[in-house]
gemmi code that builds the backbone of each chain (N, CA, C; Angstrom):
import gemmi

chains = {
    "A": [
        ("MET", (19.706, -6.518, -24.446), (19.864, -6.804, -23.011), (19.689, -5.512, -22.223)),
        ("LEU", (18.870, -5.585, -21.198), (18.619, -4.391, -20.390), (19.790, -4.143, -19.440)),
        ("PRO", (20.076, -2.860, -19.138), (21.226, -2.553, -18.278), (20.993, -2.985, -16.833)),
        ("GLU", (22.088, -3.179, -16.129), (21.975, -3.555, -14.720), (21.500, -2.346, -13.912)),
        ("PRO", (20.485, -2.528, -13.052), (20.009, -1.380, -12.277), (21.037, -0.958, -11.228)),
        ("THR", (21.318, 0.336, -11.174), (22.238, 0.868, -10.169), (21.416, 1.613, -9.112)),
        ("PHE", (22.112, 2.153, -8.131), (21.400, 2.907, -7.098), (20.755, 4.152, -7.698)),
        ("ASN", (21.435, 4.714, -8.726), (20.860, 5.884, -9.403), (19.538, 5.534, -10.076)),
        ("SER", (19.424, 4.305, -10.585), (18.152, 3.887, -11.197), (17.030, 3.938, -10.170)),
        ("PHE", (17.329, 3.441, -8.958), (16.316, 3.454, -7.898), (15.912, 4.882, -7.553)),
        ("LEU", (16.946, 5.744, -7.447), (16.652, 7.137, -7.092), (15.799, 7.794, -8.175)),
        ("THR", (16.117, 7.486, -9.453), (15.350, 8.092, -10.548), (13.898, 7.630, -10.511)),
        ("ILE", (13.700, 6.304, -10.373), (12.322, 5.774, -10.331), (11.572, 6.364, -9.139)),
        ("ALA", (12.267, 6.440, -7.986), (11.616, 6.975, -6.791), (11.268, 8.449, -6.981)),
        ("CYS", (12.161, 9.211, -7.660), (11.868, 10.633, -7.899), (10.623, 10.769, -8.770)),
        ("VAL", (10.528, 9.933, -9.813), (9.351, 10.005, -10.695), (8.087, 9.677, -9.897)),
        ("LEU", (8.175, 8.634, -9.058), (7.003, 8.251, -8.251), (6.611, 9.368, -7.285)),
        ("LEU", (7.634, 9.978, -6.658), (7.358, 11.050, -5.710), (6.691, 12.233, -6.418)),
        ("ALA", (7.201, 12.561, -7.607), (6.614, 13.676, -8.369), (5.180, 13.346, -8.765)),
        ("LEU", (4.953, 12.095, -9.178), (3.593, 11.672, -9.548), (2.643, 11.815, -8.361)),
        ("GLY", (3.090, 11.303, -7.207), (2.255, 11.367, -6.011), (1.987, 12.796, -5.603)),
        ("ALA", (3.028, 13.633, -5.626), (2.852, 15.035, -5.230), (1.921, 15.748, -6.208)),
        ("GLY", (2.083, 15.456, -7.495), (1.201, 16.050, -8.500), (-0.241, 15.640, -8.279)),
        ("GLY", (-0.454, 14.331, -8.019), (-1.806, 13.841, -7.761), (-2.407, 14.488, -6.533)),
        ("LEU", (-1.561, 14.658, -5.501), (-2.029, 15.267, -4.256), (-2.427, 16.723, -4.479)),
        ("ALA", (-1.695, 17.405, -5.365), (-1.974, 18.827, -5.588), (-3.149, 19.034, -6.529)),
        ("VAL", (-3.278, 18.162, -7.526), (-4.256, 18.416, -8.591), (-5.621, 17.816, -8.276)),
        ("ARG", (-5.625, 16.567, -7.795), (-6.911, 15.890, -7.604), (-7.625, 16.406, -6.356)),
        ("ARG", (-8.954, 16.248, -6.345), (-9.753, 16.787, -5.245), (-10.364, 15.695, -4.359)),
        ("GLY", (-10.631, 14.534, -4.920), (-11.323, 13.480, -4.168), (-10.451, 12.904, -3.064)),
        ("PRO", (-11.054, 12.486, -1.931), (-10.260, 11.904, -0.845), (-9.598, 10.592, -1.234)),
        ("THR", (-10.295, 9.782, -2.047), (-9.731, 8.498, -2.452), (-8.481, 8.696, -3.303)),
        ("THR", (-8.578, 9.578, -4.283), (-7.445, 9.783, -5.181), (-6.263, 10.387, -4.428)),
        ("ARG", (-6.566, 11.253, -3.473), (-5.477, 11.830, -2.683), (-4.800, 10.764, -1.822)),
        ("LEU", (-5.624, 9.864, -1.262), (-5.057, 8.762, -0.477), (-4.154, 7.900, -1.357)),
        ("LEU", (-4.627, 7.611, -2.568), (-3.842, 6.771, -3.473), (-2.564, 7.496, -3.898)),
        ("ALA", (-2.635, 8.828, -4.051), (-1.425, 9.588, -4.373), (-0.416, 9.497, -3.227)),
        ("LEU", (-0.926, 9.529, -1.990), (-0.040, 9.354, -0.828), (0.607, 7.968, -0.856)),
        ("THR", (-0.184, 6.965, -1.266), (0.352, 5.606, -1.370), (1.486, 5.548, -2.392)),
        ("VAL", (1.309, 6.257, -3.507), (2.358, 6.290, -4.536), (3.631, 6.914, -3.960)),
        ("MET", (3.456, 7.968, -3.144), (4.627, 8.605, -2.544), (5.317, 7.674, -1.549)),
        ("SER", (4.524, 6.916, -0.779), (5.167, 5.991, 0.170), (5.848, 4.849, -0.577)),
        ("SER", (5.331, 4.495, -1.786), (6.015, 3.484, -2.606), (7.414, 3.967, -2.970)),
        ("ALA", (7.522, 5.267, -3.287), (8.834, 5.828, -3.623), (9.784, 5.679, -2.444)),
        ("ALA", (9.279, 5.979, -1.233), (10.128, 5.872, -0.045), (10.585, 4.431, 0.169)),
        ("VAL", (9.645, 3.478, 0.021), (9.986, 2.062, 0.240), (11.039, 1.606, -0.767)),
        ("LEU", (10.896, 2.057, -2.012), (11.854, 1.670, -3.055), (13.254, 2.189, -2.722)),
        ("VAL", (13.335, 3.424, -2.253), (14.644, 3.987, -1.893), (15.249, 3.209, -0.728)),
        ("PHE", (14.441, 2.903, 0.293), (14.963, 2.192, 1.459), (15.446, 0.792, 1.069)),
        ("ALA", (14.670, 0.115, 0.210), (15.082, -1.226, -0.229), (16.380, -1.130, -1.038)),
        ("GLY", (16.510, -0.085, -1.851), (17.740, 0.105, -2.635), (18.930, 0.403, -1.749)),
        ("VAL", (18.714, 1.193, -0.696), (19.806, 1.502, 0.246), (20.309, 0.219, 0.891)),
        ("ASP", (19.373, -0.632, 1.332), (19.765, -1.897, 1.950), (20.566, -2.751, 0.984)),
        ("ARG", (20.124, -2.772, -0.260), (20.761, -3.635, -1.253), (22.162, -3.132, -1.623)),
        ("TYR", (22.299, -1.837, -1.836), (23.551, -1.326, -2.392), (24.537, -0.858, -1.326)),
        ("PHE", (24.085, -0.670, -0.096), (25.015, -0.263, 0.961), (25.205, -1.365, 1.994)),
        ("GLY", (24.579, -2.514, 1.764), (24.822, -3.668, 2.619), (24.262, -3.551, 4.025)),
        ("THR", (23.293, -2.690, 4.242), (22.704, -2.574, 5.578), (21.416, -3.398, 5.635)),
        ("ALA", (20.826, -3.471, 6.827), (19.558, -4.202, 6.951), (18.554, -3.405, 7.769)),
        ("SER", (18.912, -2.167, 8.104), (18.040, -1.395, 8.998), (17.051, -0.523, 8.233)),
        ("ALA", (17.371, -0.185, 6.987), (16.490, 0.727, 6.243), (15.131, 0.096, 5.996)),
        ("ARG", (15.086, -1.233, 5.877), (13.795, -1.874, 5.592), (12.849, -1.763, 6.794)),
        ("ILE", (13.414, -1.624, 8.000), (12.559, -1.430, 9.181), (11.902, -0.055, 9.103)),
        ("VAL", (12.703, 0.965, 8.688), (12.138, 2.304, 8.510), (11.048, 2.260, 7.435)),
        ("ALA", (11.317, 1.477, 6.366), (10.335, 1.357, 5.286), (9.024, 0.777, 5.814)),
        ("ALA", (9.126, -0.212, 6.713), (7.911, -0.800, 7.293), (7.137, 0.244, 8.093)),
        ("PHE", (7.866, 1.125, 8.800), (7.191, 2.180, 9.560), (6.510, 3.179, 8.622)),
        ("VAL", (7.165, 3.486, 7.488), (6.554, 4.385, 6.499), (5.244, 3.785, 5.995)),
        ("LEU", (5.255, 2.474, 5.738), (4.037, 1.801, 5.279), (2.947, 1.875, 6.345)),
        ("GLY", (3.350, 1.664, 7.602), (2.377, 1.735, 8.696), (1.762, 3.114, 8.809)),
        ("LEU", (2.602, 4.140, 8.592), (2.109, 5.523, 8.640), (1.045, 5.747, 7.564)),
        ("GLY", (1.300, 5.260, 6.356), (0.317, 5.388, 5.271), (-0.980, 4.686, 5.619)),
        ("PHE", (-0.853, 3.527, 6.279), (-2.046, 2.762, 6.672), (-2.884, 3.552, 7.682)),
        ("VAL", (-2.208, 4.150, 8.653), (-2.928, 4.915, 9.673), (-3.591, 6.145, 9.048)),
        ("GLN", (-2.897, 6.788, 8.086), (-3.503, 7.925, 7.384), (-4.781, 7.497, 6.689)),
        ("ALA", (-4.723, 6.354, 6.022), (-5.904, 5.856, 5.312), (-7.040, 5.604, 6.293)),
        ("ALA", (-6.704, 5.018, 7.444), (-7.728, 4.743, 8.453), (-8.358, 6.033, 8.946)),
        ("ALA", (-7.520, 7.073, 9.135), (-8.040, 8.359, 9.610), (-8.993, 8.956, 8.582)),
        ("VAL", (-8.630, 8.874, 7.303), (-9.492, 9.432, 6.248), (-10.833, 8.700, 6.217)),
        ("VAL", (-10.786, 7.372, 6.326), (-12.044, 6.607, 6.315), (-12.899, 6.969, 7.523)),
        ("ALA", (-12.246, 7.162, 8.693), (-13.005, 7.545, 9.886), (-13.696, 8.885, 9.677)),
        ("VAL", (-12.976, 9.845, 9.070), (-13.570, 11.164, 8.818), (-14.742, 11.048, 7.849)),
        ("ILE", (-14.551, 10.238, 6.786), (-15.634, 10.066, 5.802), (-16.847, 9.418, 6.457)),
        ("LEU", (-16.569, 8.418, 7.304), (-17.673, 7.744, 8.014), (-18.410, 8.735, 8.896)),
        ("ALA", (-17.646, 9.540, 9.620), (-18.269, 10.493, 10.529), (-19.113, 11.498, 9.757)),
        ("ARG", (-18.569, 12.000, 8.644), (-19.300, 12.978, 7.831), (-20.577, 12.369, 7.278)),
        ("GLY", (-20.447, 11.138, 6.778), (-21.606, 10.448, 6.205), (-22.686, 10.228, 7.233)),
        ("THR", (-22.283, 9.820, 8.481), (-23.265, 9.566, 9.523), (-23.959, 10.859, 9.919)),
        ("ARG", (-23.166, 11.972, 10.004), (-23.758, 13.246, 10.405), (-24.766, 13.711, 9.351)),
        ("ASP", (-24.358, 13.557, 8.056), (-25.272, 13.963, 6.989), (-26.594, 13.215, 7.090)),
        ("THR", (-26.492, 11.918, 7.387), (-27.697, 11.100, 7.455), (-28.559, 11.526, 8.641)),
        ("SER", (-27.895, 11.826, 9.797), (-28.658, 12.131, 10.992), (-29.343, 13.491, 10.893)),
        ("GLU", (-28.754, 14.408, 10.086), (-29.336, 15.743, 10.004), (-30.477, 15.810, 9.003)),
        ("ARG", (-30.585, 14.746, 8.173), (-31.610, 14.797, 7.142), (-32.991, 14.602, 7.729)),
    ],
    "B": [
        ("MET", (20.444, -10.918, -9.228), (19.141, -10.317, -9.529), (18.881, -10.382, -11.025)),
        ("ASN", (17.667, -10.742, -11.371), (17.283, -10.801, -12.780), (16.971, -9.384, -13.275)),
        ("HIS", (17.871, -8.850, -14.125), (17.722, -7.443, -14.538), (16.451, -7.220, -15.336)),
        ("THR", (16.171, -8.147, -16.248), (14.990, -7.983, -17.107), (13.721, -7.926, -16.255)),
        ("LEU", (13.636, -8.858, -15.300), (12.454, -8.891, -14.430), (12.342, -7.596, -13.628)),
        ("PHE", (13.504, -7.102, -13.159), (13.457, -5.863, -12.379), (12.918, -4.709, -13.220)),
        ("TRP", (13.392, -4.583, -14.460), (12.934, -3.461, -15.290), (11.466, -3.614, -15.667)),
        ("ILE", (11.026, -4.876, -15.864), (9.587, -5.095, -16.127), (8.757, -4.631, -14.928)),
        ("LEU", (9.212, -5.018, -13.712), (8.471, -4.620, -12.503), (8.516, -3.105, -12.309)),
        ("ALA", (9.685, -2.497, -12.587), (9.792, -1.036, -12.429), (8.870, -0.328, -13.430)),
        ("GLY", (8.833, -0.824, -14.674), (7.939, -0.229, -15.674), (6.485, -0.374, -15.269)),
        ("THR", (6.136, -1.577, -14.757), (4.758, -1.804, -14.290), (4.422, -0.858, -13.145)),
        ("LEU", (5.381, -0.698, -12.216), (5.158, 0.195, -11.069), (4.900, 1.618, -11.541)),
        ("LEU", (5.714, 2.097, -12.483), (5.551, 3.471, -12.964), (4.226, 3.632, -13.723)),
        ("ALA", (3.948, 2.663, -14.629), (2.722, 2.782, -15.442), (1.483, 2.722, -14.550)),
        ("ALA", (1.486, 1.781, -13.587), (0.320, 1.658, -12.706), (0.177, 2.889, -11.817)),
        ("SER", (1.304, 3.496, -11.419), (1.224, 4.710, -10.594), (0.642, 5.870, -11.393)),
        ("VAL", (1.062, 5.977, -12.672), (0.493, 7.030, -13.528), (-1.016, 6.835, -13.643)),
        ("LEU", (-1.442, 5.585, -13.881), (-2.887, 5.308, -13.997), (-3.616, 5.609, -12.692)),
        ("THR", (-2.965, 5.270, -11.568), (-3.592, 5.514, -10.262), (-3.918, 6.988, -10.077)),
        ("VAL", (-2.975, 7.836, -10.491), (-3.171, 9.271, -10.265), (-4.102, 9.884, -11.303)),
        ("THR", (-4.106, 9.337, -12.528), (-4.841, 10.002, -13.604), (-6.256, 9.464, -13.816)),
        ("LEU", (-6.510, 8.191, -13.484), (-7.843, 7.635, -13.774), (-8.912, 8.313, -12.926)),
        ("ARG", (-10.060, 8.587, -13.531), (-11.120, 9.287, -12.814), (-12.044, 8.323, -12.058)),
        ("ARG", (-12.200, 7.108, -12.599), (-13.088, 6.143, -11.944), (-12.362, 5.552, -10.729)),
        ("ALA", (-12.998, 5.642, -9.556), (-12.318, 5.255, -8.318), (-11.940, 3.778, -8.324)),
        ("ALA", (-12.839, 2.908, -8.825), (-12.551, 1.471, -8.809), (-11.336, 1.154, -9.673)),
        ("SER", (-11.213, 1.834, -10.830), (-10.056, 1.591, -11.703), (-8.775, 2.102, -11.054)),
        ("ALA", (-8.875, 3.251, -10.360), (-7.691, 3.791, -9.686), (-7.228, 2.849, -8.582)),
        ("VAL", (-8.186, 2.270, -7.844), (-7.829, 1.331, -6.776), (-7.189, 0.068, -7.366)),
        ("ALA", (-7.735, -0.435, -8.485), (-7.149, -1.620, -9.138), (-5.728, -1.317, -9.603)),
        ("SER", (-5.505, -0.126, -10.166), (-4.154, 0.249, -10.606), (-3.206, 0.341, -9.413)),
        ("ALA", (-3.718, 0.885, -8.301), (-2.872, 0.986, -7.111), (-2.498, -0.394, -6.580)),
        ("LEU", (-3.429, -1.350, -6.699), (-3.115, -2.730, -6.277), (-2.003, -3.310, -7.146)),
        ("VAL", (-2.087, -3.059, -8.460), (-1.040, -3.545, -9.379), (0.307, -2.905, -9.018)),
        ("ALA", (0.282, -1.590, -8.726), (1.524, -0.903, -8.350), (2.089, -1.498, -7.062)),
        ("THR", (1.205, -1.817, -6.120), (1.649, -2.412, -4.852), (2.339, -3.748, -5.090)),
        ("MET", (1.725, -4.573, -5.945), (2.318, -5.886, -6.201), (3.645, -5.755, -6.944)),
        ("ALA", (3.735, -4.770, -7.847), (5.004, -4.568, -8.562), (6.089, -4.118, -7.588)),
        ("LEU", (5.715, -3.248, -6.642), (6.688, -2.802, -5.637), (7.136, -3.971, -4.769)),
        ("ALA", (6.177, -4.822, -4.385), (6.524, -5.981, -3.566), (7.461, -6.917, -4.335)),
        ("GLY", (7.194, -7.109, -5.621), (8.079, -7.950, -6.434), (9.475, -7.368, -6.520)),
        ("ALA", (9.563, -6.029, -6.653), (10.884, -5.381, -6.706), (11.617, -5.583, -5.390)),
        ("CYS", (10.877, -5.506, -4.270), (11.512, -5.720, -2.960), (12.064, -7.143, -2.850)),
        ("VAL", (11.289, -8.114, -3.342), (11.753, -9.502, -3.289), (13.006, -9.665, -4.141)),
        ("LEU", (13.021, -9.010, -5.308), (14.211, -9.083, -6.173), (15.427, -8.446, -5.501)),
        ("LEU", (15.187, -7.474, -4.632), (16.292, -6.785, -3.946), (16.688, -7.506, -2.658)),
        ("ASP", (16.367, -8.779, -2.557), (16.715, -9.606, -1.390), (16.056, -9.104, -0.109)),
        ("ALA", (14.867, -8.534, -0.212), (14.137, -8.121, 0.988), (12.743, -8.736, 0.933)),
        ("PRO", (12.647, -10.080, 1.012), (11.323, -10.708, 0.855), (10.352, -10.343, 1.968)),
        ("TRP", (10.885, -10.083, 3.176), (9.972, -9.733, 4.278), (9.410, -8.341, 4.096)),
        ("LEU", (10.220, -7.445, 3.516), (9.687, -6.113, 3.209), (8.617, -6.235, 2.118)),
        ("GLY", (8.848, -7.135, 1.166), (7.844, -7.386, 0.127), (6.533, -7.864, 0.734)),
        ("ALA", (6.642, -8.801, 1.691), (5.427, -9.308, 2.345), (4.735, -8.189, 3.116)),
        ("THR", (5.543, -7.320, 3.772), (4.962, -6.185, 4.502), (4.242, -5.247, 3.549)),
        ("VAL", (4.847, -5.029, 2.376), (4.218, -4.158, 1.374), (2.868, -4.737, 0.961)),
        ("VAL", (2.837, -6.048, 0.712), (1.575, -6.672, 0.283), (0.518, -6.511, 1.369)),
        ("VAL", (0.902, -6.798, 2.622), (-0.096, -6.803, 3.695), (-0.534, -5.375, 4.035)),
        ("ILE", (0.440, -4.486, 4.307), (0.074, -3.155, 4.820), (-0.365, -2.220, 3.697)),
        ("GLN", (0.464, -2.129, 2.631), (0.069, -1.199, 1.560), (-1.163, -1.711, 0.821)),
        ("GLY", (-1.257, -3.051, 0.669), (-2.464, -3.616, 0.055), (-3.695, -3.260, 0.868)),
        ("SER", (-3.571, -3.346, 2.212), (-4.702, -2.971, 3.066), (-5.019, -1.491, 2.928)),
        ("THR", (-3.959, -0.663, 2.820), (-4.187, 0.783, 2.661), (-4.992, 1.060, 1.399)),
        ("VAL", (-4.612, 0.381, 0.307), (-5.320, 0.605, -0.962), (-6.767, 0.127, -0.852)),
        ("LEU", (-6.958, -1.008, -0.193), (-8.328, -1.511, -0.033), (-9.151, -0.562, 0.839)),
        ("ILE", (-8.504, 0.015, 1.864), (-9.198, 0.995, 2.712), (-9.566, 2.224, 1.887)),
        ("ALA", (-8.674, 2.615, 0.953), (-8.998, 3.749, 0.075), (-10.221, 3.407, -0.776)),
        ("GLY", (-10.307, 2.145, -1.219), (-11.495, 1.711, -1.960), (-12.739, 1.791, -1.100)),
        ("LEU", (-12.557, 1.434, 0.180), (-13.666, 1.522, 1.140), (-14.106, 2.975, 1.297)),
        ("ALA", (-13.115, 3.888, 1.332), (-13.427, 5.318, 1.445), (-14.239, 5.769, 0.237)),
        ("ALA", (-13.856, 5.285, -0.945), (-14.603, 5.653, -2.158), (-16.038, 5.141, -2.071)),
        ("TRP", (-16.185, 3.951, -1.505), (-17.516, 3.358, -1.385), (-18.388, 4.199, -0.445)),
        ("PHE", (-17.807, 4.621, 0.692), (-18.577, 5.410, 1.656), (-18.832, 6.830, 1.151)),
        ("ALA", (-17.903, 7.342, 0.322), (-18.020, 8.742, -0.117), (-18.911, 8.897, -1.337)),
        ("ARG", (-19.444, 7.796, -1.854), (-20.262, 7.905, -3.065), (-21.552, 8.669, -2.748)),
        ("ALA", (-22.139, 9.220, -3.786), (-23.363, 10.012, -3.596), (-24.471, 9.123, -3.042)),
        ("PRO", (-25.239, 9.630, -2.078), (-26.292, 8.797, -1.498), (-27.348, 8.454, -2.548)),
        ("GLY", (-27.670, 7.172, -2.585), (-28.677, 6.718, -3.539), (-28.153, 6.510, -4.945)),
        ("ALA", (-26.833, 6.666, -5.136), (-26.270, 6.502, -6.478), (-26.338, 5.031, -6.890)),
        ("ALA", (-26.669, 4.813, -8.150), (-26.778, 3.436, -8.644), (-25.379, 2.836, -8.788)),
        ("ILE", (-25.274, 1.540, -8.471), (-23.987, 0.869, -8.610), (-23.776, 0.564, -10.086)),
        ("GLU", (-22.616, 0.951, -10.578), (-22.340, 0.773, -12.004), (-22.198, -0.720, -12.333)),
        ("PRO", (-22.954, -1.235, -13.297), (-22.839, -2.663, -13.605), (-21.485, -2.979, -14.243)),
        ("MET", (-21.017, -4.213, -13.981), (-19.715, -4.622, -14.510), (-19.849, -5.011, -15.981)),
        ("SER", (-18.938, -4.524, -16.809), (-18.995, -4.877, -18.224), (-18.092, -6.095, -18.468)),
        ("TRP", (-18.205, -6.683, -19.675), (-17.356, -7.832, -20.011), (-15.889, -7.429, -20.040)),
        ("ARG", (-15.645, -6.162, -20.419), (-14.261, -5.674, -20.449), (-13.681, -5.651, -19.029)),
        ("ASP", (-14.501, -5.196, -18.065), (-14.061, -5.174, -16.664), (-13.745, -6.592, -16.189)),
        ("ILE", (-14.640, -7.539, -16.535), (-14.445, -8.932, -16.087), (-13.165, -9.498, -16.690)),
        ("ALA", (-12.919, -9.201, -17.988), (-11.711, -9.722, -18.649), (-10.453, -9.139, -18.000)),
        ("TRP", (-10.454, -7.801, -17.777), (-9.288, -7.175, -17.140), (-9.098, -7.703, -15.726)),
        ("GLY", (-10.197, -7.866, -15.002), (-10.120, -8.384, -13.633), (-9.539, -9.784, -13.602)),
        ("SER", (-9.945, -10.632, -14.552), (-9.421, -12.005, -14.590), (-7.923, -12.005, -14.860)),
        ("VAL", (-7.496, -11.181, -15.841), (-6.067, -11.133, -16.183), (-5.255, -10.643, -14.982)),
        ("LEU", (-5.742, -9.574, -14.343), (-5.006, -9.013, -13.197), (-4.952, -9.999, -12.040)),
        ("THR", (-6.096, -10.655, -11.760), (-6.118, -11.605, -10.647), (-5.153, -12.754, -10.896)),
        ("THR", (-5.138, -13.278, -12.142), (-4.214, -14.371, -12.466), (-2.768, -13.914, -12.267)),
        ("ALA", (-2.447, -12.702, -12.772), (-1.078, -12.196, -12.642), (-0.696, -12.027, -11.174)),
        ("LEU", (-1.641, -11.501, -10.365), (-1.343, -11.287, -8.947), (-1.143, -12.611, -8.212)),
        ("VAL", (-1.953, -13.610, -8.554), (-1.812, -14.919, -7.893), (-0.464, -15.545, -8.259)),
        ("ILE", (-0.076, -15.432, -9.542), (1.222, -15.974, -9.969), (2.352, -15.262, -9.220)),
        ("GLU", (2.234, -13.924, -9.107), (3.304, -13.197, -8.432), (3.351, -13.538, -6.942)),
        ("LEU", (2.181, -13.690, -6.330), (2.162, -14.071, -4.907), (2.827, -15.422, -4.699)),
        ("ALA", (2.530, -16.390, -5.596), (3.148, -17.714, -5.486), (4.661, -17.611, -5.652)),
        ("TRP", (5.085, -16.767, -6.602), (6.519, -16.558, -6.835), (7.186, -15.955, -5.608)),
        ("MET", (6.477, -14.999, -4.966), (7.038, -14.361, -3.772), (7.104, -15.343, -2.611)),
        ("LEU", (6.044, -16.148, -2.450), (6.020, -17.095, -1.325), (7.139, -18.119, -1.445)),
        ("GLN", (7.499, -18.466, -2.702), (8.611, -19.403, -2.900), (9.925, -18.825, -2.386)),
        ("ARG", (10.038, -17.492, -2.400), (11.292, -16.848, -2.026), (11.342, -16.403, -0.572)),
        ("LEU", (10.257, -16.633, 0.169), (10.259, -16.243, 1.583), (11.150, -17.201, 2.363)),
        ("THR", (12.167, -16.630, 2.972), (13.048, -17.446, 3.802), (12.470, -17.469, 5.212)),
        ("PRO", (12.969, -18.328, 6.093), (12.470, -18.300, 7.465), (12.646, -16.923, 8.090)),
        ("ALA", (11.768, -16.596, 9.028), (11.756, -15.248, 9.612), (13.124, -14.879, 10.175)),
        ("PRO", (13.590, -13.652, 9.891), (14.920, -13.257, 10.348), (14.934, -12.783, 11.796)),
        ("PHE", (14.120, -13.382, 12.646), (14.113, -12.986, 14.054), (14.848, -14.054, 14.856)),
        ("ALA", (15.473, -13.613, 15.926), (16.180, -14.573, 16.777), (15.163, -15.504, 17.425)),
        ("PRO", (15.470, -16.800, 17.497), (14.512, -17.716, 18.130), (14.337, -17.375, 19.609)),
        ("VAL", (13.101, -17.499, 20.076), (12.792, -17.174, 21.473), (12.948, -18.443, 22.298)),
        ("PRO", (13.781, -18.390, 23.351), (13.920, -19.585, 24.198), (12.605, -19.901, 24.908)),
        ("ASP", (12.389, -21.188, 25.155), (11.112, -21.600, 25.752), (10.948, -21.114, 27.185)),
        ("ASP", (12.076, -21.009, 27.922), (11.980, -20.695, 29.347), (11.941, -19.196, 29.633)),
        ("VAL", (11.850, -18.354, 28.593), (11.819, -16.911, 28.800), (10.397, -16.419, 28.584)),
        ("GLY", (9.919, -15.626, 29.525), (8.567, -15.105, 29.413), (8.532, -13.831, 28.576)),
        ("TRP", (7.548, -13.005, 28.849), (7.382, -11.755, 28.106), (8.403, -10.741, 28.621)),
        ("THR", (9.344, -10.343, 27.771), (10.397, -9.415, 28.170), (10.369, -8.232, 27.226)),
        ("ALA", (10.794, -7.072, 27.726), (10.848, -5.887, 26.869), (11.802, -6.146, 25.700)),
        ("GLY", (11.378, -5.795, 24.519), (12.217, -6.000, 23.334), (11.937, -7.307, 22.640)),
        ("MET", (11.214, -8.196, 23.303), (10.899, -9.475, 22.656), (9.487, -9.431, 22.094)),
        ("HIS", (9.214, -10.314, 21.206), (7.892, -10.424, 20.580), (7.488, -9.104, 19.919)),
        ("THR", (8.480, -8.329, 19.479), (8.156, -7.022, 18.911), (7.264, -7.181, 17.690)),
        ("GLY", (7.549, -8.193, 16.897), (6.750, -8.424, 15.697), (5.302, -8.705, 16.028)),
        ("ILE", (5.090, -9.446, 17.113), (3.723, -9.809, 17.495), (2.953, -8.549, 17.889)),
        ("VAL", (3.663, -7.581, 18.506), (3.004, -6.349, 18.918), (2.791, -5.440, 17.707)),
        ("LEU", (3.807, -5.364, 16.829), (3.754, -4.393, 15.738), (2.728, -4.761, 14.674)),
        ("VAL", (2.511, -6.027, 14.468), (1.604, -6.416, 13.378), (0.162, -6.019, 13.656)),
        ("PRO", (-0.398, -6.324, 14.864), (-1.798, -5.924, 15.054), (-1.980, -4.471, 15.453)),
        ("LEU", (-0.868, -3.720, 15.662), (-0.985, -2.328, 16.109), (-1.748, -1.456, 15.106)),
        ("PRO", (-1.415, -1.497, 13.793), (-2.205, -0.692, 12.853), (-3.680, -1.076, 12.859)),
        ("ALA", (-3.971, -2.356, 13.045), (-5.369, -2.795, 13.072), (-6.090, -2.190, 14.276)),
        ("LEU", (-5.391, -2.169, 15.422), (-5.985, -1.603, 16.634), (-6.218, -0.104, 16.456)),
        ("ILE", (-5.222, 0.603, 15.871), (-5.361, 2.048, 15.643), (-6.530, 2.309, 14.692)),
        ("THR", (-6.647, 1.476, 13.654), (-7.764, 1.625, 12.717), (-9.096, 1.496, 13.439)),
        ("LEU", (-9.174, 0.481, 14.294), (-10.422, 0.236, 15.030), (-10.759, 1.432, 15.912)),
        ("LEU", (-9.725, 1.929, 16.632), (-9.970, 3.065, 17.532), (-10.384, 4.303, 16.744)),
        ("LEU", (-9.711, 4.545, 15.600), (-10.057, 5.716, 14.789), (-11.475, 5.593, 14.247)),
        ("GLY", (-11.845, 4.392, 13.834), (-13.195, 4.174, 13.328), (-14.227, 4.448, 14.409)),
        ("VAL", (-13.976, 3.922, 15.614), (-14.903, 4.145, 16.731), (-14.974, 5.628, 17.054)),
        ("ALA", (-13.792, 6.303, 17.047), (-13.761, 7.748, 17.343), (-14.559, 8.520, 16.295)),
        ("GLY", (-14.435, 8.108, 15.012), (-15.163, 8.788, 13.948), (-16.664, 8.653, 14.124)),
        ("VAL", (-17.102, 7.446, 14.454), (-18.542, 7.218, 14.622), (-19.055, 7.970, 15.851)),
        ("LYS", (-18.260, 7.951, 16.929), (-18.656, 8.659, 18.156), (-18.754, 10.160, 17.880)),
        ("ALA", (-17.761, 10.693, 17.161), (-17.720, 12.131, 16.929), (-18.885, 12.582, 16.058)),
        ("SER", (-19.446, 11.661, 15.282), (-20.532, 12.037, 14.398), (-21.871, 12.152, 15.132)),
        ("ARG", (-21.910, 11.684, 16.359), (-23.180, 11.747, 17.103), (-23.340, 13.125, 17.719)),
        ("LYS", (-24.548, 13.592, 17.728), (-24.777, 14.976, 18.169), (-24.701, 15.099, 19.694)),
        ("ASP", (-25.009, 14.006, 20.424), (-25.064, 14.124, 21.862), (-23.679, 14.128, 22.502)),
        ("LEU", (-22.640, 14.090, 21.735), (-21.289, 14.112, 22.310), (-20.824, 15.541, 22.540)),
    ],
}
model = gemmi.Model(1)
for chain_id, residues in chains.items():
    chain = gemmi.Chain(chain_id)
    for i, (resn, *xyz) in enumerate(residues, 1):
        res = gemmi.Residue()
        res.name, res.seqid = resn, gemmi.SeqId(i, " ")
        for name, pos in zip(("N", "CA", "C"), xyz):
            atom = gemmi.Atom()
            atom.name, atom.element = name, gemmi.Element(name[0])
            atom.pos, atom.b_iso = gemmi.Position(*pos), 0.0
            res.add_atom(atom)
        chain.add_residue(res)
    model.add_chain(chain)
structure = gemmi.Structure()
structure.add_model(model)
structure.setup_entities()
């Protein structure tokens, strides 16, 4: 039988995810992989916020989590815009 | 909360995150990130936050798909598209089936929206309809950023 997850379990999983994302962000070079590493880091944040709501009986942390997700989405949009702009410029200069 | 299910989802989240960061092929990394997103959404539903789970699916899923779009645009010009192998098709089928099952499981647990009902005789007031404004806001920002990117790439600007 697997143990009951405690708040410490959430913090541990989130720490591992955050370290993974930070490592990916530092080591990888491609824009896509860096974006995905950022997504992994925001997953860690969402997990912590959901755990806070569950174990401390609040309901406000999930709203912050939604904003964190929105921030990641806007970052992704900005990266795609930059890639699009670079690609268009490369094509026009050829 | 089902402990076994939670640990399965947590293990899936960790394993898929490791694959997301380590895989070199962009399409495989995006597929792993989608799996991680769904595992996170399932964990949120297990933690009695089904609406946060739905938000994770919609927003983070879109983020991952946008990252896939970035990979598509960033590919070398004139590069040949890699043909799909039978192994890719088999993995894709298994993942799609698992994701559809999990989505159905999540939809079963969605309770009615936790927003106060809006009276019929009240018009547009500050603080009301916040959800209606917040949901399309990232889409609008994306559109504006995309237009700004294309505009900035033109030489006559």
